[in-house]
C-alpha positions, 0 to 999 in steps of 0.5 A: 432377326433372318430366319435360320436355314434348315442345314442350320437348325438340324440336329443332325451331322457330324460332331462341334469342335472337341475343345479344350473342356473334354481333353480328359473325358473320352469316354465322355467326349465319345456319347456325346459324338458318336453316330453308329454302334460298333454292328454301324447300326445308326446311334442318336449322339447324347448330349449335356446339360451344365447346371451352377446351382449355388455353389456346385456345379451339375452335371445332366446327362441325357443317353437318348439311344437307351432312355437313359439319364445321369446326373454327377456334381462336383465343386468345378465344373472340370471336377463334375466332369472328370466325375460324369467320365470316372462313372463311365469308365468303371461301369458306376454311373447312377442312371435313371431312367428318363422317365425319371425310375430308377432301373433296378440292381440288376439292371432292369427296369422297375 
């Protein structure tokens, strides 16, 4: 097996091609691919994990830039991704701190 070069294993660089999966989720796509804040400061990109748990599709969003995570689920991955997109759009994502604790109402950390 050939060892990958540093460039092949680097997490930095350009974002992947959008493809069809994220056509209906532009806010989620923005979280996954934007590497700069509005003020131009560097931002760590978010990541997602897709999980099939029995008959339920689940999506885990890791907002690395702010240290928070959230889950969404649905009968399909499309439904789970759309649920997450809607939560982002309405500012109602059920965020948890990356350490597993919930945020208190009003945005204060517990």
